[in-house]
C-alpha positions in Angstrom: -61.8 76.5 40.6 -65.2 78.0 39.8 -66.4 75.2 37.1 -68.1 76.9 35.4 -71.9 75.8 34.0 -70.6 76.2 30.4 -68.0 72.9 30.6 -68.7 70.0 28.8 -67.2 66.8 30.2 -66.4 63.9 27.9 -63.8 61.2 29.0 -60.3 62.5 28.9 -61.8 66.1 27.1 -62.5 68.9 29.0 -64.8 71.8 26.8 -65.2 74.9 29.0 -65.7 78.8 27.3 -61.6 79.1 27.1 -61.2 76.5 24.8 -60.4 72.2 26.0 -58.6 69.8 27.7 -57.0 66.5 26.1 -54.9 64.1 27.8 -54.3 60.8 26.4 -54.9 57.1 27.2 -51.0 57.1 27.4 -50.9 60.2 29.7 -53.2 57.6 31.8 -51.3 55.0 31.1 -48.3 57.0 32.7 -49.7 58.3 35.3 -51.0 53.9 36.8 -47.4 53.1 35.2 -46.4 54.9 37.6 -48.4 54.4 40.8 -47.8 50.5 40.4 -43.9 51.0 40.2 -44.5 52.0 43.7 -46.5 49.5 44.7 -44.0 46.9 46.3 -45.1 42.9 45.6 -45.2 44.4 42.3 -41.8 42.3 40.5 -42.5 43.5 37.3 -44.5 44.8 34.4 -45.6 42.3 31.3 -45.2 43.7 27.6 -46.3 42.9 24.3 -43.5 41.5 22.1 -43.8 44.6 20.1 -43.3 46.5 23.0 -40.2 44.4 24.3 -38.4 45.3 21.0 -39.1 48.6 21.2 -36.5 48.4 23.8 -34.4 46.3 22.7 -34.2 49.8 19.9 -32.9 51.4 23.2 -37.5 53.5 23.6 -37.7 52.2 27.2 -41.5 52.2 26.7 -42.7 53.1 30.1 -46.4 52.1 29.5 -45.3 49.0 29.3 -47.9 46.8 30.2 -50.4 48.9 30.6 -54.0 49.3 28.8 -56.4 52.3 29.0 -59.6 52.3 26.8 -61.7 55.7 27.1 -65.4 56.0 26.8 -68.3 58.6 26.3 -67.8 58.7 30.4 -65.6 56.3 31.4 -61.5 54.5 32.1 -61.1 51.4 31.9 -57.8 50.1 33.0 -55.9 46.9 32.5 -52.9 46.1 34.3 -51.0 42.9 33.2 -47.7 42.8 36.8 -45.6 39.6 37.1 -45.6 39.6 41.7 -43.0 38.7 43.9 -43.6 35.6 46.0 -44.4 34.8 49.2 -47.2 37.8 48.0 -51.3 37.8 48.8 -52.2 38.1 45.4 -56.3 39.7 45.9 -55.0 41.9 49.0 -51.9 43.2 46.2 -54.7 43.3 43.7 -56.7 45.4 45.8 -55.3 47.4 46.5 -53.1 48.0 43.6 -57.2 48.7 41.6 -57.4 50.8 44.8 -54.6 53.7 44.5 -54.8 53.7 40.7 -58.2 54.6 41.2 -57.9 57.4 43.6 -54.6 58.3 41.5 -56.3 58.3 38.0 -59.0 60.5 40.1 -57.0 62.8 41.8 -54.5 64.1 39.0 -57.1 63.8 36.2 -61.0 64.1 36.9 -61.8 61.0 35.5 -63.5 58.1 36.6 -62.1 55.7 36.4 -65.1 52.8 35.7 -62.8 49.3 35.9 -59.2 48.3 37.2 -58.8 44.8 36.1 -55.0 43.0 37.3 -53.8 40.3 35.5 -51.3 38.2 37.0 -49.1 36.4 34.3 -46.5 35.3 36.8 -44.6 34.9 40.0 -41.1 35.9 40.4 -38.9 33.5 42.6 -36.0 35.9 42.3 -33.7 35.3 45.1 -32.4 38.4 47.0 -29.0 37.7 47.1 -27.6 38.6 43.0 -25.8 34.8 42.0 -22.7 37.1 41.4 -22.2 38.1 45.6 -23.8 33.8 46.4 -20.6 32.3 44.4 -18.0 35.0 46.6 -19.1 34.1 49.6 -18.6 30.5 48.6 -14.9 31.2 47.6 -14.8 32.4 50.4 -15.9 29.7 52.8 -12.2 26.5 51.9 
């Protein structure tokens, strides 16, 4: 699509001869959540107490663990995650930063200034569910 000389850009908003296009922080956070959900090594996204209460009331928060800040020309993203035990955290964080930056730029055209990763904890979940482990023990008599 050719760009007009009359277009003006600010983070999250484009104004042209036909009107304006506004991209909300929630829309960007949704993109980030979907990208993060596809990266192997992330066990969960961390949320606030309010987000946990919202989920208990039946509303799933798809942007849990993601904070987006729109400045004049830039987007700053913070991800709060739990990682799987055994994962190399620096390598995982770099992969998250690259994929999030590329996805946001591709889908919205916005420039991502920072993608900050906050590792909240390590998940030690076993690969075999507890119920199956109990069944296996009973059959070994």
